[in-house]
N, C-alpha and C positions, 0 to 999 in steps of 0.2 A: 376339519372345518367346523364341525358341530361344536367341538370344545372351544374353538376360538369365538364362535357366536355366543356361547354361554358366558365366557369370560367378559366379552364386550358388554353383554346385557347386564351382568353383575356390576361392572364398572359404572355403567350408566345409572343403575339403580342407586349405587352408593353415592355417586356424584349428586343425584337429585336429593337424596336424604340429607346430605351435608351442605347443600346450597343454602345460603343465608335467606331468611324469610324477610323480604323487604316490606315495610309497613305501608298500608294504604290509609292509615288513620291520620296522617299529617303530610304536609309538603314543605320543602325548604327552598327558599330563594336566597342565593348568595350574591353579595356585592363584589365589586372588583378588588383586586389586591391593593392594600394600603401600605405605602412606604413612608417611613419617618426618618428623621435624621438619626445618626448613629447613637447620639446621647439621649434620645427621647424614648420612653417606654410608656405605652398605653396600658394602664393597670386594670380598669374595669369600666363597665357601662353603668352610668349613674342614673340616666333617665332614657326612656324609649317610648316613642309613639310613632305612628305611621309617617308623620311629617318630619320628625327630627330625632336624632340620637345623640346623646351627650356622653363623652368619655372623660375620665380623669386619669392622669398619668404623672410622670415626673421627668425632669431633665437634669442630668448630671452636669454641674458647673465645672468647666475645665480647670484642671490643676487644683481641685479642692474636693472636700467631702460633702459640700453643700449640694442641695438639689432644689430646683424650682418646681413648684406645682404647675402642671400643664393641664389645660382644658382643650378638648377638641369636640367638634360637632360634625355630624353627617346629615345629609338630607334624605328625602324619600327615595332617591336613586341609590342610596347606601354608599355614596361617595363622601369622603372627608371634605369639608369646606374650609375649616380653619383649625390650626393647632397653635394656641397662644399661651404664654405664661399667665397664670391667674394674677390679676391686678385689682386693686381696690381704689374706689373713688374717695376723695376727701379724707385721706388717712391723717392729714394734719401732723400733729406732734407725736403721733404713735410711731415709735421707732421700729419695734419688732412685733409684727403680727404673725404668729406661728400657726400654720394650718393645722386643724384638728380633724375635721370631717366634712363631708358634703352629702346631702340627701335630697331626694325628690319627695315632697310632701304634697300630694294632690296637684301636681303640676308646678308648684313653687320650688325652685332650686335654692336651698339654703346652704350657705357656707358657714362653718363654725371655726373660730380661731381663738387662740389664747395669747395673753401677754403676761410675762413674768416680770413684775417690777421688784427687782432685788433691793432697791433702796427702801421702799415702803413695805416690803415683804408681803406682797399680795399677788394672787393669781387671778387674772380677770378673763372672763369669757365674753366673746363678741359673736354677733350674728350678722351676716351679710346676705343679700339676695342677689343671685347671679342672673344676668340677662343672658339667656341661652343663645340668642342671635349674635350679640356683640361680644359675648364671653368676657364681660366686665362685671365685677361685683360692686354693689352699692356701698354707700358710706357705712362704716361699722357701727353697730348698735350694741352698747354694753348690756349684757343680760345678768351678770352677777359677778361677785368678787369673793375669793376665799382668802382669809387672812391667816398667815402662818408665822406670826411674830415670835412664837415660842419654839419653833422648830426650823428645820432646813427645807429648802425648796424641793430637794430630792425626796422628802417624806410626803409631799403633797402629790397624790395621784391625779392624773388628768381626768377631766370630765368625761363621762360616758353617756352616749345618746341611744335611745331606743324609741320606737313608735308603738302606739296602740294598734291592735289588730285592724281597726278601720282607718288607720292613719290620721285620725282627727286630733290626736293628742301626741305631744312630744315630751318625753321625760329626759331631763338632764340630771344625771345622778353623779354624786361625788362623795368619796369618803372624806369627811371633814377632819382637819388636823386635831390631834389630841395627844396628851402626854402618855408615854408608855405606862401601862398598868392601870390607867384610868378607864372609865366606861367608854366604849366605842361610840363614835358619832358619825353621822352621815348627813349629807344635804341633798335636797331634791327640789327641782323647779319643773313645773308642768305648764306647757303652753298649748294653745289651740293651733289649728293648721295655718293660721295667719300670723303666728308667733306673738299673739297677745298672751301675756302671762295670766294663768288661772290661779296658781298659788305657788309659794316658795316657802320652804321651812328647813330648819336643821333639827335633827332628832338625836337625843342622847339615849342610848340603849342601856338597859339595866344589867349589862354584862361587861366585865373587863375585856380588853382587846384580845388577850391570850385565851379567852374562854368562849369566843364567838367568831363566826365567820359567815359573811354574806356570800352565797354561792351564785345566785341568779336573781335578777329583779325584772319586774314587768310593770307596765302601765295599762290600766283599763280604759275602755272607751269613754268612761265618765271622769277620767283624771285621777282615779284611785291607783295607788301603787301597792304592790305586794312583792315579798321577797322570800326566796327559798334559802334557809340558813341552817347552820349546824351549831348547836350549843354544847359546850364541853363542861363536864363536872370538874375536870382538871384542865390544866392548860394543854395546848396543842403540841405536846412532845411525842416522841416515838411510841412511848408506852400508851399514851392516851388514844392514839389513832388505832391501836390494835386491841384495845379493851372495849368490847361491845357494851359494857355497862357504863361507859364513861361519857357518852355523847348521845344526842338525840336530834332528830329532824325538827325544825321549827319553821312555821309559816308566819310571817309578820305582814300586817296590812295597815294602811292608813284609812281614814275616812275620806270621802270624795273631796273634801276641802283641804286635806293635808294638815289638819290641826292636831291630830293625835294618832298614835300608833298602838296597835294591839297585837298580842300574841294569840294565834289561833291553834287550837289543839285538833289535829287530824288523827283520829284513832284508827291506826292500822293494826288489826289484831295479830299479835305474835310476829309482826314483821317490822322492818325498818324501811324508810323511804330512801331509795338509791338515787333517784333523780326525778325531776318534776318540771312541768310547764304549767302556766296559768294564763287565763284570759278572761274577758268580760262576756257574759251571755247577753242576748238582746235586752233582757230586763235589768242589766247591770250587775246581777249576781256574779260571783267569781267561780269559775270552773277550773278545776285542777285535774290533770292526768299525770300519773306517775308510775314508776316501777318500784316494786317491793323487792327487798333483799332478805335472805335468811340471816344475814349478819350485818352489823352496822358498818357503814363506809366500805362495803364490799363492792367489787366490780362485778359480782355475780347477781343476777336477777332471777326470780322464780315466778313472778306474776306482775299484775298491774292493777291500778285502781282509778276510779272516777269519783270526784267529790265536788259538791256545790256548797258555797258559802254565801250567806246573806250579806249583800254589800253594805247594808245599813247597820245591822247589829253585829256583823262579823262572827256570827254563830254558824256552826256546821249544820246544814240543812239535810244533806244527803251524802251517803258514801256507799260505794260498792267495790268489791275487790275479788279477783279470781286468779288462780294459778294458771300457768301455761299448760296446755295439753301436751302429752308426750309427742303426738304427731306433729304439733307445731314446732316443738323444740327441734325435732329431727329434720324439718324441711330444709333442703339444700345440702344435707349431710351425705357422705358416702354410705355404701351399704354396711360397712363394718361399724361406722359410728352410729348408724341408725339401729343396728342390732344391740349396741351397747346401751343406747337410750331405752330400748324396749326391755332389756334385761333389768336395768335400774328401776324402771317403772313397775315391772312385775314384782320386784323385791320391796317396793315401797320406799325406795331411796330418793334422796333429794335430786330434783331435776332443775338445772339452771342454764341460762345463757350468760354471756359475759361481755363487758365493755360496750354496752349500749347507752347512748346519751341522746337526750331529746334535743332537736334542733329547731322545731317550730310547732306552733299550734294555730289552727284556723277555726273560727266560729262562723258558721254560715248564717244567713238571715233567718232561717227557720229554727235556729238554735242547735242544730247538729254540730258536732265537734270532731275535728280530725287532728291527730297528733302525729308528728313525724320524728323518727329517731334513727340513728345510724350506729353501726358497730365500728368503733375506732379504738385501735390499740395505741395507747398513749405512751407505752414504754419503748419508744423508738431508739433510746440510747443503748438498747441491748444489741440490736442488729442494724441500726441505722436505716431501717426500711419503714416507710409509712404504710400502715395497714388500714384501709378504709373498706369495710366489708358490708355485710347485709344491711338492708333498710327494713324497718318495721313501721307500718302505718296502722294506727288504731282509729276506728271510726265509730262514734256514738250517735245514736238517734236523738232527736230533740227531747224525748222522754228520759234520756239518760241510760237507756238500754243499749247494750253493745250491738252494733250493726255488723261489724267484722273486724278482724285483726289479720293483717297480711304481712308475710315476710317476703321481701324481694331478694333472692340469692345474688350476691355480688362479691367479687374478689378483686380489689385494687391494691396492688403492692408496688410501691414506687421506691426505688433506690435513689434517695436525694432528689435531684431534679426539681421540677416545678410542681409544688403541692396543689396548684390551681387545677391540675388535671384530675384531681381526686374529688370525691363526693358527688353531688347531684344537684339538679334544679327541677322544680315541679311547677305545674299549673293545674288549677282545678277549673274545669269547664262543665257547667251544669252538674251532673251527677257522676262525672268521670274524673279520675285523677291521672295526669300524665307525668311520668318521671323520666328524665333524661340523664344519662351518665355515660362516661367512657367505659368501654367493655372490650374484652377479647372477642373478636369477630366470630370465633368458632363457637361462642355461646349462643349466637343469634341464628340458630337453626331450629327446625321443628322435628322432634321435640327438643327443648333446651336441655343440654347435658347437665347431669347431677353427679357430683358437685360441679359448680361452674369452674371453667378454666380461668386462669389468673390474667388480668390486665396488668401488664408490667412493662418496664423499660429495660429489663435485664434478660438477655443482652440487648444492646441498642437495636439490633435487627428485629427485635420483637415488635417494634412499632408497625411493621407490616401487617400485623394482626389486629390493629386498632380499628374500632368502629364505635359509633354512637348508638346506644340502645335506647329504644322508646318502650317504656313499660306503661301499660294501660290497666287501670283497675276500675271496674264498673261498680254500680251501686250495690251489687250483691257480693262484692269482694273478689270477683273472678279476675285473675291476673293473666296478662299476655305480655310477652317480651319479643320485640322484633327489631330489625335493623332500620335505623333512620338514614344513615349514610356511613360510608367507610372513609378511613383516613386517606386511602389511595384515590378515592373518587374526587377529592377536592384538592389535588396537588399537594398532599401531605400537610395540609393545615390541620391543627388539632384544636379541640374544643375545651374551653375553660368554663366549667359549670358554675362555679361560685363567683365568677366575674361577669356572668351574663345577667340578663334582666327580664323579668316577666312584665309584659306590657299591659296597659289598662284593658285592652280587648282580649286578654288572657293568652295571646300568642307570646312567643319567647324570642327575644333578640339575643343571638349567640355571639360571643366574642371568640374568634378563632385566630390562631397565631402559628407561625412556623419559623424555624431558624434555617435559612438556606445554607448550602455548602459554602457559598461565597456571598458575603454581604451581611446585612443586619436583619433584625427581626422584621417580619412582615405580618400584617394583620388583614382580617377579612370579617365582614359583618354578615351574619346569616339570620333570616327570619323564618321561624317555624310557625306554620299556620295549621291549626287543628281542624279536622273536617267534621 
């Protein structure tokens, strides 16, 4: 009897240790199940406020490969009101208006579309304003035209859109057509939040196309644009990409009026820039946060840097860089991998992480800067499994001093399926950062297991271990990870982080979906409120 009591007591203790730690830092309100017709898919939440939620999706046209763009809205009761095809008023003689993108700019819902005129060999960009109640777009307004009279339409890349950090500026970027071997050209148009054009220009770079590549582009709050680029001494052949002396990182920036472009030299001592993000500080200076690599174009990183560039002169004002500490490298590693890192550090060997890419940068009103990056294995053709792993958050004080750098251990490995299950969404509320992502529910215990268990759909029964993690980082960089809700709690609906939306009040509107054993996709809207 005594032995039985001891066994029962041990079982109770183990059960308590392994019980998931349910968060008290946020609450979730779920709407009713949403059913759509079999050929309609809701893709993502475009706009979200407590009174109305706007979705975009598509509808497969019967017996064809064509799709209609669908718009849906839901009210404050989280119930769908309407699901309608996207239609335009006053299209007139415009025959083919092809949807490009839709975005919420401070409450204005803008739809962007293109027309390819094969006769005139032009690609035209149009803007329409969507009425979120009636779900009807306004008369199209032409924003710009790209002429491709000396090349084929397939060589004209589509326009790309991005917003400034404060959403007051909209950049429309496009590689301008040019003849092969000639200097590369690109065009840019910058608009304010009401779609009034601030400036537009096309720039010719002093490099042939085979010797230059634009990796990322950004627009500042003052309408200035800057680009993360790679310049090659030789062309971009296989030898060039493996020769560290053959290429270098380049930062290009325009003046605020978009009249000229300048190359900015960021001096990273004995290192190369692996990846970088940039934004405007409150005084309009350009702030850059990036990773350094011991080798050019390597997926390995050994440290990070912070740089400030004068927005007027485009001269470097400040730069600081540092290597990762061995203990930071080893965070989330198994005991054996941690010992390997410690041994390498003791021998003075190179310590690196790999496959980290920046996803976002936030500048707060006080000038503090937060950069988000994620570990993504892009070589999915090897095992056909998507790997989205650790998150790194770097926080700098307004003075430019490092406040903290935090690694969130995460393992998301998906065998095909819906990539929308991967990655994360975040919200910054006062001095706290909240990060939500799909996780293996066995990670959401106290203490969190190290290394973390894998969130996966292999085998399919593994979905029973799915849950949504809520990570909280306070102003001192202290991290906690708890369970927000489990897959089984909400009738096996699953969470799509990159398809969800942060609301103006900093709460998060979640898009949830499930595939029932009988029938078609179902959807649900959830609202996360932070306490």
